[in-house]
C-alpha positions in Angstrom: -29.8 216.0 -165.8 -26.8 214.3 -164.2 -29.1 212.0 -162.2 -30.8 210.9 -165.5 -27.4 210.1 -167.1 -26.2 208.2 -164.1 -29.5 206.2 -163.8 -29.3 205.4 -167.6 -25.7 204.2 -167.2 -26.6 201.9 -164.3 -29.5 200.4 -166.3 -27.2 199.9 -169.3 -24.6 198.1 -167.2 -27.2 195.8 -165.6 -28.7 195.0 -169.0 -25.3 194.1 -170.4 -24.5 191.9 -167.4 -27.8 190.2 -167.8 -27.2 189.5 -171.5 -23.8 188.0 -170.8 -25.0 185.8 -168.0 -27.8 184.5 -170.1 -25.8 183.8 -173.2 -23.8 180.6 -173.9 -21.3 182.6 -175.9 -19.3 183.8 -172.9 -18.4 180.2 -171.9 -15.9 178.3 -173.9 -17.0 174.8 -175.0 -15.0 172.0 -173.4 -16.0 169.7 -176.2 -13.5 171.3 -178.6 -9.8 171.0 -178.9 -7.8 173.4 -181.2 -5.6 172.0 -183.9 -2.1 171.4 -182.7 -3.1 170.8 -179.1 -3.5 168.0 -176.6 -6.5 168.6 -174.4 -7.3 166.9 -171.1 -10.5 167.2 -169.2 -11.5 166.9 -165.5 -14.6 164.7 -166.2 -15.6 162.0 -168.6 -16.8 162.7 -172.2 -14.6 165.9 -172.4 -16.5 167.9 -169.8 -15.6 169.9 -166.8 -12.4 171.9 -166.4 -9.8 171.5 -169.1 -6.2 172.1 -170.0 -4.9 172.5 -173.5 -1.2 172.6 -174.6 0.8 172.3 -177.7 4.0 171.1 -175.9 5.2 168.4 -173.6 4.8 168.8 -169.9 6.6 166.3 -167.8 5.4 167.4 -164.4 1.8 168.8 -163.9 2.8 169.9 -160.4 0.4 172.7 -159.2 -0.8 173.8 -162.7 -4.6 174.5 -162.8 -7.0 173.7 -165.6 -9.3 176.4 -167.1 -12.4 176.5 -165.0 -15.8 175.5 -166.3 -18.1 177.2 -165.8 -16.0 180.2 -166.8 -17.1 182.4 -163.9 -15.4 180.1 -161.3 -12.3 181.7 -159.9 -9.9 178.8 -160.5 -10.0 175.4 -162.2 -9.1 172.0 -160.7 -5.5 171.1 -160.4 -4.2 169.3 -163.6 -2.2 166.8 -161.6 -4.2 163.6 -160.8 -7.5 165.0 -162.2 -7.6 163.9 -165.9 -10.6 161.7 -166.8 -10.8 162.2 -170.6 -8.5 163.5 -173.4 -8.1 164.2 -177.1 -5.1 164.5 -179.3 -5.6 167.2 -182.0 -1.9 167.5 -182.8 -0.1 167.5 -186.2 1.5 164.7 -188.1 5.3 164.6 -187.6 6.6 166.4 -184.5 3.3 166.4 -182.6 1.8 163.1 -183.7 1.6 160.8 -180.7 0.9 161.8 -177.1 2.1 159.7 -174.2 0.5 160.3 -170.8 2.3 159.1 -167.6 1.4 158.2 -164.1 3.4 160.6 -161.9 5.8 163.3 -162.7 8.3 162.7 -165.5 7.0 159.3 -166.2 7.9 157.9 -162.8 4.9 155.6 -162.6 4.9 154.3 -166.2 2.7 155.1 -169.2 -1.1 155.4 -168.7 -2.2 155.9 -172.4 -1.0 157.0 -175.8 -2.7 158.0 -179.0 -2.1 159.5 -182.4 -3.6 162.5 -184.0 -7.4 162.3 -183.9 -7.5 159.8 -181.0 -8.7 160.3 -177.5 -10.8 158.7 -174.8 -14.1 159.8 -173.4 -13.2 157.9 -170.2 -9.8 156.7 -169.1 -11.2 153.9 -166.9 -8.8 152.6 -164.2 -6.4 155.4 -165.1 -8.8 158.0 -163.9 -7.2 160.8 -161.9 -3.7 159.4 -162.2 -2.0 161.5 -165.0 1.0 163.5 -163.8 2.7 164.5 -167.1 2.8 163.9 -170.8 5.2 164.0 -173.8 4.7 164.4 -177.5 6.6 161.9 -179.7 6.8 161.1 -183.4 5.6 157.5 -182.8 
């Protein structure tokens, strides 16, 4: 009897694992950006690893993005790995995002954009972002 129960439990675990691996629900979509957040992506057209934040971050340092696909152990480093972005902030305090080359704006501004703006490809600024700030204008 105990052998039947154990065998049934193993079959149940394997069936659940197979269902999760085959479903798209377990993986978050990198094409979305929650309201109130600035989202940056490792690859063009909002794909690959991503990082979302509702605050300013002057120095990306050794922060990692969320891995995509979800089962990878770690995502790419945020610093010098941004290829596309989207501003889904709020009017007022979080209205315009400013992205900078290097930590704390040391290398100058790369791009900026208001609520609802973004770029599917940052062009010559690819893989250069080192920090960002939210501003009212």
